[in-house]
Every structure is written in C-alpha cells, then in structure tokens.
C-alpha positions in Angstrom: 263.5 153.2 213.7 260.3 151.2 214.0 257.7 152.1 216.6 254.9 149.7 217.5 252.0 149.9 219.9 252.4 147.2 222.5 249.1 146.0 223.8 250.9 144.6 226.9 252.3 148.0 227.9 249.5 150.1 226.3 251.9 152.5 224.7 253.9 152.9 221.5 257.4 151.8 221.9 260.6 151.8 219.9 261.1 148.3 218.5 264.4 146.7 219.6 264.7 143.1 218.4 266.0 140.5 220.8 268.4 139.3 218.1 269.1 141.5 215.0 270.1 138.4 213.1 266.7 136.7 213.7 263.7 138.9 214.3 260.9 136.5 215.3 257.1 136.9 214.9 254.2 134.6 215.7 250.6 135.2 214.5 247.6 133.1 215.4 246.2 131.4 212.3 242.8 130.0 211.3 240.8 127.1 212.6 240.4 125.1 209.4 236.9 123.9 209.0 235.5 126.4 206.4 236.3 129.2 204.0 238.1 132.3 205.3 235.8 135.3 205.4 237.0 138.9 204.8 237.4 139.5 208.6 239.8 136.6 208.7 241.8 138.2 205.9 242.4 141.4 207.8 245.1 140.1 210.3 246.7 138.2 207.4 247.2 141.4 205.5 248.1 143.5 208.5 250.9 141.1 209.6 252.0 140.5 206.0 252.7 144.2 205.8 254.6 144.0 209.1 256.5 141.0 207.8 257.4 142.9 204.6 258.6 145.9 206.7 260.8 143.8 208.9 262.3 142.1 205.9 263.0 145.5 204.3 264.6 146.9 207.4 266.5 143.8 208.8 266.9 141.8 205.6 264.9 138.9 204.2 267.1 136.3 205.7 266.8 137.8 209.2 263.1 137.5 209.9 261.2 134.4 211.0 257.4 134.4 210.7 255.2 131.7 212.1 251.5 131.4 211.6 249.7 128.2 212.7 246.8 126.1 211.6 244.4 124.8 214.2 243.4 121.5 212.8 242.0 119.8 216.0 238.9 121.6 217.3 235.3 120.9 218.2 234.1 122.9 215.2 236.1 120.6 212.9 234.6 117.6 214.7 231.1 119.0 214.2 231.8 119.5 210.4 233.0 116.0 210.1 229.9 114.6 211.9 227.6 116.8 209.7 229.2 115.9 206.4 230.4 112.3 207.1 233.8 113.2 205.8 237.2 112.3 207.3 238.6 115.1 209.6 242.0 115.0 207.8 240.2 115.5 204.4 238.4 118.5 205.7 241.4 120.1 207.2 243.7 119.4 204.2 241.1 120.9 201.9 240.4 124.0 204.1 244.2 124.7 204.5 244.5 124.6 200.7 241.6 127.0 200.3 243.1 129.4 202.9 246.5 129.4 201.2 244.9 130.0 197.8 242.8 132.9 199.1 245.6 134.6 201.0 247.9 134.2 197.9 245.3 136.1 195.9 245.5 138.9 198.4 249.3 139.1 197.9 250.2 137.8 201.3 253.6 136.2 201.5 253.6 132.8 203.0 255.1 132.6 206.5 258.4 130.8 207.1 256.6 128.2 209.1 253.0 127.2 209.0 252.7 124.4 211.6 249.6 122.3 212.2 248.4 121.6 215.8 248.2 117.9 215.1 252.0 117.9 214.4 252.7 119.2 217.9 250.8 116.9 220.2 253.9 115.6 221.8 255.3 119.0 222.6 251.9 120.0 224.0 251.9 117.0 226.3 255.4 117.8 227.5 254.4 121.4 228.3 251.2 120.3 230.1 253.3 117.8 232.1 255.7 120.5 233.1 252.8 122.8 234.2 251.4 119.9 236.4 254.9 119.4 237.9 255.3 123.1 238.7 251.8 123.2 240.4 250.3 125.5 237.7 247.9 122.8 236.4 245.9 119.9 237.8 244.1 116.8 236.6 240.4 116.4 237.2 237.9 113.9 235.7 240.1 113.2 232.6 240.8 116.9 232.1 243.9 118.9 232.7 243.2 122.5 233.7 245.4 125.5 234.2 245.1 127.0 237.7 244.7 130.8 237.0 245.3 131.6 240.7 248.8 130.1 240.4 249.9 133.0 238.0 249.8 136.4 239.7 250.0 138.3 236.4 246.9 136.7 234.9 244.8 139.4 233.3 247.6 141.9 232.7 247.4 141.7 228.9 243.7 142.4 228.7 243.7 144.7 231.8 241.2 142.5 233.6 241.0 141.4 237.3 240.1 137.8 238.2 237.3 138.8 240.5 235.7 141.0 237.8 236.1 138.3 235.2 234.4 135.7 237.5 231.5 138.1 238.1 230.7 138.6 234.5 232.4 135.7 232.7 230.9 133.6 230.0 232.9 130.6 230.8 232.1 126.9 231.1 231.1 126.2 234.7 232.0 122.7 235.5 232.3 120.6 238.6 235.8 119.5 237.6 237.1 123.1 237.8 238.5 124.6 241.0 237.8 128.1 239.7 235.4 129.1 236.9 238.2 130.9 235.1 240.5 127.8 235.0 241.0 126.8 231.4 241.4 123.4 229.6 244.8 122.2 228.6 243.7 118.6 227.8 240.3 117.0 227.6 239.1 113.4 227.1 238.0 112.1 223.7 235.3 109.6 223.0 235.7 106.9 220.3 234.3 109.1 217.5 236.5 112.1 218.4 240.2 112.6 217.5 242.5 111.7 220.3 246.0 110.7 221.4 247.4 108.7 224.3 248.9 110.7 227.0 249.9 110.5 230.7 246.5 112.1 231.4 244.5 109.6 229.4 243.2 109.3 225.9 242.2 112.8 224.7 243.1 115.9 222.8 244.5 119.3 223.6 242.6 122.5 224.5 242.9 125.4 222.0 245.3 127.7 223.9 248.2 125.2 224.5 248.9 124.7 220.8 250.2 128.2 220.2 252.5 128.1 223.2 254.0 124.7 222.2 254.5 125.8 218.6 256.0 129.2 219.5 258.4 127.5 222.0 259.6 125.0 219.4 260.0 127.4 216.5 260.9 130.7 218.1 262.2 129.9 221.6 261.2 130.9 225.1 261.4 134.6 224.2 260.6 136.2 220.9 259.8 139.6 219.5 256.2 140.0 218.3 252.9 138.1 218.8 250.0 139.2 216.7 246.4 138.5 216.1 242.9 139.9 216.0 241.5 141.9 218.9 239.0 139.1 219.6 241.9 136.9 220.6 243.3 139.2 223.2 241.1 137.5 225.8 241.0 134.7 226.6 243.3 133.1 224.0 246.4 135.4 224.3 246.0 135.9 228.0 246.0 132.1 228.5 249.0 131.7 226.2 251.0 134.1 228.3 250.0 132.4 231.6 250.9 128.8 230.5 254.1 129.8 228.6 255.5 131.9 231.4 254.7 129.3 234.0 256.1 126.4 231.9 259.2 128.4 231.0 259.9 130.9 233.8 263.3 131.8 232.4 261.7 133.2 229.2 259.4 136.2 228.6 257.3 134.6 225.8 256.4 137.5 223.5 258.0 141.0 224.0 255.5 143.0 221.9 251.8 142.2 221.5 249.9 143.6 218.5 246.1 143.3 217.9 244.1 144.5 214.8 240.6 145.8 215.2 237.6 144.1 213.7 236.0 144.5 210.3 232.5 145.8 209.4 230.6 145.8 206.2 228.8 149.0 205.1 228.9 150.2 208.7 227.5 147.1 210.3 229.0 144.0 211.9 229.4 141.2 209.4 226.7 138.7 210.1 225.0 135.9 208.1 221.7 137.1 209.6 222.2 140.6 208.1 223.1 139.2 204.7 226.5 141.0 204.7 228.6 138.0 205.4 231.0 136.9 202.6 234.2 134.9 202.2 237.2 136.0 200.3 236.3 133.3 197.7 232.8 134.9 197.4 234.4 138.2 196.4 236.9 136.6 194.1 234.0 134.8 192.3 232.1 138.1 192.1 235.1 139.6 190.2 236.7 141.5 193.0 240.4 141.0 192.6 242.5 140.1 195.7 244.7 143.1 195.1 241.5 145.3 195.4 240.7 143.7 198.7 244.2 144.2 199.9 244.0 147.9 198.9 240.8 148.5 200.8 242.0 146.7 203.9 245.2 148.8 204.0 243.5 152.2 203.8 242.5 151.9 207.5 245.0 151.8 210.3 245.1 148.3 211.8 244.1 149.5 215.3 240.9 151.2 214.0 237.7 149.4 213.0 237.7 148.8 209.3 234.6 149.3 207.2 234.3 147.5 203.8 232.1 149.2 201.3 231.4 148.7 197.6 232.4 152.3 197.0 235.8 151.7 198.5 236.2 148.6 196.4 235.3 150.6 193.2 237.8 153.3 194.1 240.5 150.8 194.8 239.9 149.1 191.4 240.1 152.4 189.6 243.2 153.5 191.4 245.0 150.2 190.9 244.1 150.2 187.2 245.9 153.6 186.9 248.9 152.2 188.8 249.1 149.1 186.6 248.8 151.2 183.5 251.7 153.3 184.5 253.9 150.2 185.1 253.3 148.8 181.6 256.6 148.3 179.8 258.8 148.7 182.9 261.6 146.2 182.6 263.3 144.1 185.2 266.4 146.2 184.9 264.3 149.4 185.4 262.7 148.0 188.5 266.1 146.9 189.9 267.1 150.5 189.7 264.0 151.6 191.5 264.4 153.1 195.0 261.8 152.5 197.7 260.5 155.8 198.9 261.6 156.6 202.5 258.3 158.5 203.3 256.4 155.3 202.7 258.7 153.2 204.9 258.6 156.0 207.6 254.8 155.7 207.6 254.9 151.9 208.1 257.6 152.3 210.8 255.2 154.5 212.7 253.1 151.7 214.2 252.3 150.2 210.8 250.4 153.3 209.6 249.2 151.8 206.3 246.7 154.7 205.9 249.6 157.2 205.7 251.7 154.8 203.6 248.9 154.5 201.0 248.5 158.3 200.9 252.2 158.7 200.3 252.1 156.1 197.6 249.2 157.9 196.0 251.3 161.1 195.9 254.2 159.2 194.5 251.9 158.0 191.6 251.1 161.6 190.7 254.8 162.6 190.9 255.7 159.7 188.6 252.8 160.7 186.3 254.2 164.2 186.0 257.7 162.9 185.6 258.9 164.4 188.9 260.3 161.0 189.9 261.1 157.7 188.1 258.2 155.3 187.6 260.6 152.5 188.8 260.7 154.2 192.2 256.9 154.2 192.4 256.6 150.5 191.4 259.4 149.4 193.7 257.6 151.1 196.6 254.3 149.6 195.6 255.9 146.2 195.6 257.1 146.6 199.2 253.4 147.2 200.1 252.4 144.1 198.1 251.0 145.8 195.1 251.8 145.5 191.3 253.5 142.2 191.9 253.1 139.2 189.6 251.2 137.3 192.2 248.3 139.8 192.4 248.3 141.3 188.9 246.6 138.7 186.8 243.2 140.4 187.0 244.5 143.5 185.1 244.1 143.5 181.4 246.4 146.1 179.9 245.3 148.1 176.8 247.7 148.5 173.9 249.7 151.7 174.5 251.1 151.9 170.9 249.8 154.6 168.7 247.1 155.9 171.0 248.2 159.5 170.5 248.8 159.2 166.7 247.8 162.8 166.2 250.7 164.2 168.2 254.4 164.4 167.7 257.0 163.8 170.3 258.5 167.1 169.3 255.4 168.9 170.3 256.0 171.0 173.5 254.8 169.2 176.6 253.8 166.2 174.4 253.9 163.8 177.4 251.1 165.7 179.2 248.7 165.2 176.3 249.9 161.6 175.8 249.2 160.6 179.4 245.7 162.2 179.4 244.9 160.4 176.2 246.2 157.1 177.5 244.2 157.5 180.7 241.0 158.4 178.8 241.5 155.3 176.7 242.0 153.1 179.8 238.7 154.3 181.2 236.9 153.6 178.0 238.3 150.1 177.9 237.1 149.6 181.5 233.7 150.9 180.4 233.9 153.7 182.9 232.2 156.0 180.3 231.0 158.7 182.7 234.6 159.4 183.9 235.9 159.2 180.4 233.4 161.7 179.1 234.3 164.1 182.0 237.9 164.0 181.1 237.2 164.4 177.4 235.2 167.5 178.0 237.8 169.0 180.3 240.5 168.2 177.8 238.6 169.7 174.9 238.1 172.9 176.8 241.8 173.1 177.3 242.7 172.4 173.7 243.1 168.6 173.5 240.7 166.8 171.3 240.3 163.0 172.1 238.8 160.8 169.4 237.8 157.1 169.4 238.4 155.6 166.0 237.4 152.1 164.9 241.0 150.7 164.9 242.9 153.2 167.1 242.0 156.1 169.3 243.8 159.4 168.5 244.4 162.8 170.0 245.1 166.2 168.5 246.0 169.6 169.9 244.3 172.8 168.9 246.3 175.9 168.2 245.3 177.5 171.4 246.0 174.5 173.7 246.6 175.5 177.3 249.2 173.2 178.7 248.9 174.7 182.2 245.2 173.6 182.2 246.1 170.2 180.8 248.7 169.7 183.5 246.0 170.4 186.1 243.8 167.8 184.5 246.7 165.3 184.6 247.3 166.1 188.3 243.7 165.3 189.1 243.7 161.8 187.5 
C-alpha cells in the first residue's frame, strides 16, 4: 500500500490508481537555455525514485511517466539574442546536456519527453476551447485566462484571489481585466519565435504547454502531477484552472506532489554567494553522479535539503564500501536477489527516502556479517538507483585476490578477518589514510595484524585474537 502526501488535500492519502494497468505521472521539466544546477536535479531524483517504486509495485509495463521540455520561452530568446545563436541549436544542445547530467545521476528516462514546440497545435486548440467556454478572452493580440471564471482558483496553493491581488508580483497591464489573469498566448515580433493562430501571429504562454501535453499523453484525468515547490503557484495553479475549464468532464491530476528547495551549506544557492553550481560543475570536480544522488536521497523530499561537502564525502565513502561488497556478484546471483520489504515499505510511506536509505545501510551491515545474501542488498540498492552499471563507472575496484594471504579459510571466523583486511586495503587505495590507520590500530589491539607489502597486502592473526572484538570492528565499518 502506497501512501502519498497530496498537496491538493493537504494530507497523506492511500494511493489508488485510476487504472491499475496504466499508472500515469506528469512532472514539470526544465526550461532549456542553460546547464541544470543541483537544485534542478532534486525533483528529477525525487520523481525518479517514485517512478521506480511505481514500476516495482505495478510492473514496468504499467506505468507512464511524462516529463516535458520547455523550449519556447523568453529566457531562451534572450540567450539567442545574447549569443547570436539559433534558438533550435541552443535548445537541442541544452536538452542533450540535461539528459547526460541526469543519466549520470542514475535517473531513468521518462516514457515521454515532449517539447513544447511539438505541441503548438494542441495548445491553440485548448486556448480556442477556453475562449469558446468564456474562460479566456482576447485583448491587444494576447489571450488571457479569466481567473474570475473559475471558482476554485487558488485551492491548490491555499490562496484567495483578493489576497493575491493585494500582494501580488504580477504583470499589471492595460490589456488585463484582472491583475491575476494570466497569459495563454502572446504576440511575437519578427525576431521572436512565433506561429500563426486564430489569435494572430504569436507564441504560447508558459502554463498552457503542460496542460496540452498532459491531455494528449495522459488524458483528461491522471494519477500524479509533480514538481518543485516553487511551481505550486502560479504554474500548477494555472494548469489546474485552464485544464479543468477546457475539459470539465476530467479531474486533471488526482495527486499533487511538491519537493522542497535545496540549500548549500545552510544557505540559499546563489551566484552572488558563490555557492551556485551546476551538476556538470560537480561532475568536472570529480563528484560522481551516484554520490549526488545519495546525498539528495538522504533528506525527505518535503523537507529543505542542505548540500554540504561533508555529506558528499560521507556518501562517497559509503558507496565505495557498497561497490566493494558487490564485486564478483554474477548476473545469476543478482537474479536470485530479493528486494527487501522494509526498504519498499519506507518508500511507500510518502516516498521516505531517508528511512529507505537507513534501511539499506542496515542491510549492508547484515550482508557484511553474512546475515543475509549480498545479492539481496544489491538488488535493493538497484531499486533505489544505486550500484547499477549506469552510475558505477567512477568506482575503481581494487584487486580482491590474495589480500589476506596470511590466513587460511579453515581458520575459525576467517571471513571476519578477511573483510576487515579488504576494507582496510580499500581505504588505503582511496588514500583515506587516517581512517585506514584507525582500523589498523583497532585490529591490532584485537589480534589482527595488517601489513602493506610491495606487491600484495597481507594479514595475520595472533594467537590471542579476539573474534568478538573483531566482529565489533566489522559492524562499525
């Protein structure tokens, strides 16, 4: 049973798909004029985890995920004017960047990734229907949605029209009947992208594109609509208004989900503060995408997320241990692996990735101490997007053969000493010498001597080795 917090109703609800054979989700994608920053990556990872959960529960062939690209926008126009480049060249390049960066984070690609410019005709059709129904009007080459024509306007964000008017930061224009009315279509000059329409030569407003794409790909009613909290108003509010008015027989999205914003070292990410960076910046600095994914998933999606260098270091250390454990696991082994129900239960509780990660960490220790098959741990990590081939290229595995040459497999509790020696060697190869020295000292005090030789590290047990103490060291790794 999956439970999700619904922004629309302001409570956690049991998720019941409209159609069990086709669970449908729409997530607002990027405006493609520049590199994606880490804040842009958070909703991608959040809803990738939800996509994976839905596929796990309902089956891979029974989930449809749509995430759009906004490729007609004034920011793109400004970029073209600034650089002298063709708009299509800019958007094609930026879409390529975005997909590469999100691939690096282990995000599965959606089933559909429509571009706004591919849906101009459906947008014009929807706008025409809104005019016909009296929910939109033409004025000075613009078409605007009349917010007063939709009684439920403001329900998603919990705002009242009179309060919004009093403190709104909206474009005040003579062609608007009400300051809160929003643009569905606007005129284009010769140097701006535009299309012929019944309302004149122009281009669509931002909000109408998502409504047109969702209608075409998911229908009048679908299960989940997601995005960042910054989109709740006005974007999502406007989507609801225009969609429900154009298609009154449908409900548009049943469940609305919004992720909180991202900070860096406790402060809002800002170029002026010098803490603004793109996903590509971090990749170029040697921060693997899998590490970024790990950090992003340690915080529940409805809580503000703070990126710190310390969290990234911890994530890298932890993932190195996980990868080391998975070395040598065959495809047949993995096929026999069982996904741990406690991890799925955490995800099913309003996508609680924090608890899921904690459960996965416990599973690692259980696998380390041979309390459960390693294949179970890896299969569960895969469901969360870790230890998969798409995100593993950064990890360079040390040679496991012969590391504990001073021990015999017939030695009692041999595997405890072997795993400590292997982990110590991994830390040395990663140049984490302080941690390696700490483990070496603890091991020696418990009767396990670790030695780094020129060709091959080795380990030997003293006569008074205390395996109870060695097991405690292993549990702490």
